[in-house]
N, C-alpha and C positions, 0 to 999 in steps of 0.2 A: 747546976748546969752540966750537961753531958759534954764529953770530949771527943774529938775526932780520933778515929783509929790511927795507930801508928804503922799499919801494914803498908809496905811500899805499893805504889800504884804506877802502872805503865802510863807514860806521858801521853796526853791526848793528842791525836793527830791534828795537824794544822794545814790550812790551805797554803799553797806556795807563796801567795802574795794577796794583797787586797784586791788587785785587779782580777785575779783568778776567782776570788770569792764573788766579785760583782758579776762576772760572766756566769758563774754557777747560779747565783740568785736570779739573774735575768733568765737563764735557761729554765729555772723552775717556774717563774712567773709567766713567761711566754710559752703557752701551751696550745692545745687544740681549741680552747675557749676563745683565745684571742683571734683566731682565724675564722672560726665558724659561728661563734656566739655573738661577739661584739657588733659586727656589721649589722646583723639582723635586729639585735636589741636596739641599736641606735636608730635604725630606719623606722622601726615600729613605734618608737617613743619620741617622735618629734624631729627626726632628721638632724639637721644642723643645730637646732635648738637644744638637742640632747647633750651637746658638748658642754653646755653651761652647767647643768646639774652634775654631769660626769666630772668636770674639773673641780667643782666644789666638793664633791664626794671624795675625790682623790686627796685634796689638800686637808679637808676637815676630818677625815676618818681613815682613809686607806694608808697614807704615809704615817700618820701618828700610830696606827695599830702596827704597822711594819716596824717602827722604832721600838714599840713595846716588845715585840718578838726578839728584835736584835738585843735589847738590853737584858732580857731574861737569859737568852742563850749565852751571850758574851760574859755576863757577870758570873753566872752559875755553872758555866763550862760543862754543859751536859744536854742530853736530849730532854724533851718535855716532861716526862714523869719525874726525873730527879731534879730538874730545874725548878719545877713548881713545888716539889717537896721542900727544896732548900729555901725558896722564897717564903714559904708559909709553914705548914705543919704536915704531919703525916697524911692527914685526910686530903690535902690539896694535891697529893700525888695522883689521885684519881682523875683530876682534870687533865693531867698530862697523858695518862693512858687513854682517856677519851679521844684525844687528838691522834694518838698512835693507832687506835682501832679504826678511826675514820680513814687514815692513810692505808691501812690494811685492806679495807673494803674497796676503796677507790682503785688501788693498784690491781685488785682482782679483775675488775671490769675494764680498766684503762688499757690493760694488755690486749684485750680483744680489739679495741678500736685501732691500736697500733698495728695489730696483725692485718686488719682490713686495709688500712692505709698502705701498708707494705705491698699487699697483693695488688691494690689498685695502681700503685706506681708501675708495676709490671704490666697490668692490663692496659694502661694508657698508651703503650707503644703499639698494641694490636687492636685497640678499641674492642676488647673482648665482650663488652656489654651490648654490642650491636645497636639496634634501633630502639631498644626498650631498656634504658638504664634502671628504671624502677623495678621492672620485672626481673631483670638479671640479678639485682641486689637481693631482693626478697626471695626469689625463686632459685635460680641456678647456683648462686654463690652462697648465701646464708641458709637457703632451704628452710625458711621460717615456717614453723607450724601454723596451721590455719587458725587455731584458737589458742589464747594464752593459757599456758599450764606449765608444769615442771616436767621435763622429759630428759632422757639421756641418749637420744639418737645423735651420734657424733657426726660432724661435718668435717671430713679430712682437710679440705682446702682452707679451713679456718684453724683447725687444730695444729697443723704443721707450722705455719708462720707464727702462731701464738707461742709454740714451744721455743722457736728461735728467739722471739722477743724476750722470753724469760731467761734463756741462756745468756744472751748478750747483757741484759740488765744485771744479772747476778754476777757475771764475770767482772763488770765495771765496779759494782759495789764491793765485791770480794777483794779487788786490788787495792781498795782503800781510798782515802781522801786525796792524797797526792798523785798516786799512780793511776787511779781509776776515775774518780769523779772529776778532778781538776782537768786531766787530759781530755776526757770526753767532752767537757764543756768548752775547752779552749779550741777544740776542732769543730764541734757541731754548731756553736753559736755564730761564729763568723760565716761558716758555710750557709747556715740558715738565712742570715741577713743578705748575703750575696744572691742566693737563689730567689729569695722573695722580692728583692729589688728588681731583678731581671723579669720576674713574673709581672710585677706592677707596671714596669716600663712597657712591656709588651701588651699588657691589658689595656692601658690607656690609649694605645694607638689603634685599637680595634674599632671598626665602624659601630656607632651607637654607644660608645663608651661615655661620651659626654652626657647622654640621656641618663645613664646609670648614675653618674656622679652628681648630676642635678637632683635626682631622686634622693640620693644619700645625704647631700648637704643642704638642700632647700629646707629652711627652718619652719617649723610649725610652732609659732610663739605661743599659741593658745595652750599647747601641751604643757607648758611650764606651770600652769595652774592645776595640773592633775597630780595628786599625791603619788599615783602609781608610777609616774615617770621618774620621780625622785627616788622612790623605792627601787626601781629598776637600775638607776644610776649607782646607788650605794651597793646594791646586790652585785652588779657587774664588777665594781672595784674590789669588793671582798673576795669574789671568786677568782679574779684574774691575777691578783697580787700574791697569791699563795700565803695569805696571812690567816692566823687563827687556827691552823691545824698542824702546827708543829714543824713545818719545813724550815722556816726562817729561824726558829729557835735552835734547831739542830745545826743548820749551816753556820750561824753566827758563833756557835760554840767552838768552831774550828778556826776562829780568828785569833791573831796574836793579841796580847793584852792591850797594847796601845794601837788601836785601829780606829780610824775616823768613821764612826757608825752612822751618824746622820748624813754626812756627805755621801757615803756609800748608798744609804737608803734613798736619798733624793735621786741619785743616778739610776738606781734600779726602778724606782717608781715612775719616773718620767720616760725611761727607756721602754718600759712595759706599755705605757699609754701611747707612746709614739708608734710602737709596733702595731697596736690595735688600730690606730688611725690609718696606718699604712695598709693594714689588712682590709679595712673598710673601703679604701680607695681601689685596691686591686679587685676585691670581690665584686663591688658594684659596677666597676668598669666592665668586667666580664658579663655580669648580669644584664647590663645595658645592651651589650652586643647580642646576648641571647634573646632579649625581648625584641630587638629589631629584626633578627633573623627569623623569628617565629611569628612576627606580626602581633605580638602580645604586648600587654602593659607590664611595667616593672612589678606591679603588685602580683601579677600572675606567675612570675618566675622567681621572685624573691623568696628565699628560704633560709633557715638557719640549721645548725646542727648536722645530723646525719643526712637530712634531705639535701642540704647545700653541698656537702662534700661528696656524697656517693650517688647522687641522682642528678642535681643541677650541673655540676662541673663535668661529669661524663657526657652529658648532653651537649655541652659547649665544645668539648674535645671533638665530638663527632661532627660538628657543624662548621669547622673552619680548618683551613690548611695548616694553621699554626697550632692546631689542637693537641697533637702529641707533645709538643714542647710545653704548652701551657699545662697539660695534664701531668707531665713528668715533674715539672717545677712545683706544681701545687701539691701533689701527693708526697714528693720528697720533702717539701717544707713541713707537711703534716707529720711525717715520720721523724724528722729531726727535732721539731718542736715537741712532739710527743715523747721522744726518748729522753730528752733532758728533763722533762717534767716527771716522767716515770722513775728515773733514777733518783730524783729528790724525794719522791713519795716513799719509795722502798727504803731509802736511807734513813728516814725517820724511824721506821719500825726496827731496822737493823741496829741503829745506834741505841735505841731504848733497851733492846734486849741485851746488847753488849754492856751497857751500864748496869742493868739489873743482875745479870748472871756472871759477869766478869769473864765472858768467853772471848776467844780471839776473833779477829775480824772475819776470817774465813768461816769459823764455826758459827758465828752469829748470822752470817749471810745464809748459810745452809739451813739453820734452825728456822729462820724467818722465811727464806725464799722458797723452800720446797713445799711447805703447806700452802703458801699463797699461789704458787704455780699449779699445784694439784687442784685447789679450789677453782682457780681460773679455768683450767682445762675442763673440769667436770661441769661447770655451770655455764660457761660462755662459748665453748666450741660445739654446742648442740643446736638443734633446730629451735629450741625455746630460749636460747641465750639472749636474743635481742629483747625479749620481754623482761628478763631479769635485769639486764643492763638499764633499760629505760626507767623502770620503777626504782631501782636502787639508786641510780644517779640522782634522780629527782629528790628523793627523801634524805639521802645522806648529805647532799649539798645543802638542802634547806634546813634540815633538823639535826644534822650532824655538825657540819662546819659552823653555821651561823649560831646555833644554840650553844655549841662548845665555846666559841669565841665570846659570846655574851656572858656565859658563866665565868670564864677566866677573867674578863675585864672587871666584872662586878666584884669578884672575890678579891682580886689584887687591889683594886681602887678603893672599895668601900668596906670590905670585911677585914682584910689584912692592913690596908692603908700603906701599901708599899710603893705607891707611885712616886712620892718625893725621893725615896732612896734610888729608884731606877732613873729618875730624872737627873739626879746628881751624877750618876754613873754616865749617862749619855753626854752630859755637858762636859764632864772631865776628859773624855777621850775624843770628843768630836770638834770639828772646826765650826760647824753651824750649831749654835746653841738656841734652843727653843724655850727653855725655862718653864715658867708658869703657863705659857700658852699651851704647851704640850700637856700639862697636867689637866687643863680645862677640857681640851679636846678628847683625851683618852678617858678622863673621869666622868665627863658629862655628855659630850656630843656622841661619842661612840656607843655607850650603853643605850641612849635614847633611840638612836638610829637603828641599832641592831634589834632592840626590843620592838620597835615599831614594825620593822620588816618581818620579824618572826610572828607577831600577832596577826598581821595581814595574811601571811602564808598559811598559818593554822586555820584561820577562818575560811580561806579559799579552798583548802584541801578538804575541809569538813563539808562545806556546802556543795562542792563539785569534786567527787572522787576522781583522782588523777587518771587521765587517759581513757576513761571508760573501762578500766580493768575490773575483773571480778573482785569483790570486796575481800575475799579470802587471800588473793595474791597481794593486794595492797596491805592487808593486815600482817602478812608474814614478811614480805620483802620490802615493804614501805615502813609503816608505823612500827612493826615488829623489829625490823632491822635497826631503826633509829633508837628504839628503846633498849635493844640488846647491847648497843654501844655503851650505854650508861652502866648497865649491870656488869658487863665484862670489865669495864674500867675499874669499878669498885673491887671486883674479885682480884684483878691483877695488882691493885694497890695493897691488898691484904697479904699477898704472897711475900715472904721474907727476902731481903736483899742478901746477896752473898757477901759475907763479912770481908773476904779478902779483897774485895773491890773498893773498900773504904767509901761506901755510898751513903751511909747514914751519918751525916755531918751536922753538928749543931750550927745553927745559922750565925750566932754571935762569933763562934770560933772561925767560921768561914769568912765572915766579914773582916775580922781582925787580920787574918792571913792575906786577904785581898788588899787591905790598906797597906800592909807591909810590902807586898809586891809592887804596888803602884808608886810607893814613895822611893823605890830604888832607881 
């Protein structure tokens, strides 16, 4: 049996309190996808009926997988690479680096969307997009190249706010868990909630709002027989809860030893879903007004993603006297929700490098942040940035997050058989004990669902090349990007740990030390 190093280790940072952790976890989960993805997914997959598979997905897979992340981070006190190395063997470290690289790629393009939202917050006061929001977005603002390719023609009005996004993010991360991440979330999450509540209240009072809400909530019960609807529900839960790609493992590693994990997880899970439902109400109330104003049907104005945020909402702003208020609240909400998620994504990479190399917080932030910021500026502040973002987001989400989560669950549950150990850990420190039910959900339901969604996505992307993009671009930034995550993870796992950081710890010795601490 190997023995842990006796080299002193700097004490791991902790959140100020459990409540601060909950705010930070909610901040990570509540992001751009809650506001611009969930309403459209729900509307196109059965309306009100979609809430049934959505709730089942939350309870049967989303929250159990959230608990798995909490148990790993809290028990093994580290970012994903070291946590997964400690729970298994040296080779399982690669699973953690896979999650870290997913966060690296997401942060690179997430900064661009934050930069756009920041500029549109300013634009909303002057309605800078004029009478043609779509033309303004693609032409004057982003200056999107006519054909998909890779180019380096920079767009200043995108590059400048993107640089500011990176500066703010890295300052928060560099300040640490207590002074940076905790304080940012304590300020931003309450403000986000207040702003979005004001937006929703104003939206539901607009003429035509009832028609939008009827379109959103009217159930199509026949859709429940469609497997694609259930796949969409589980996919939405996995994406929106920030599970399976290292964020919750990292955040839970900053909790005190005796913290109510399952109670915290239930609060985070239901708060995230409540915000998604609130977003659906606000968005479709506004779309109902837009449809009435233009004499169109809801089908004609309903949109998701970039089309909703940067084309549909500007159109609404221009068509009502309350437009500037609605626009300012909407884009400010995007900025706040985006920043709290961006901070959590970059923190995963920073924490992993800090574990591996034993660097200080500031040094780790710079080692991580500068390459990410440079890559972001080079690829996303150009006339071809939108193409890179669209392709990479699709493939990294589908074949980075989902496949990585599937691999982690299968390895922990069926190869290492560590779920009972993690279940005992959850039950020991938590008020709500799920026992063997959690074992069944994580060990059986989650792998089956994740595997099924993955197979359907692979078949879909093979039969219908995504977005009609050239196969070369899909091969490099789509399939190639997804494959490079795996290769990069293996290479990072093979690099040696810095001995002075006491990272290579025998699992039996670690468990013995843990038991000693918990008995005090």
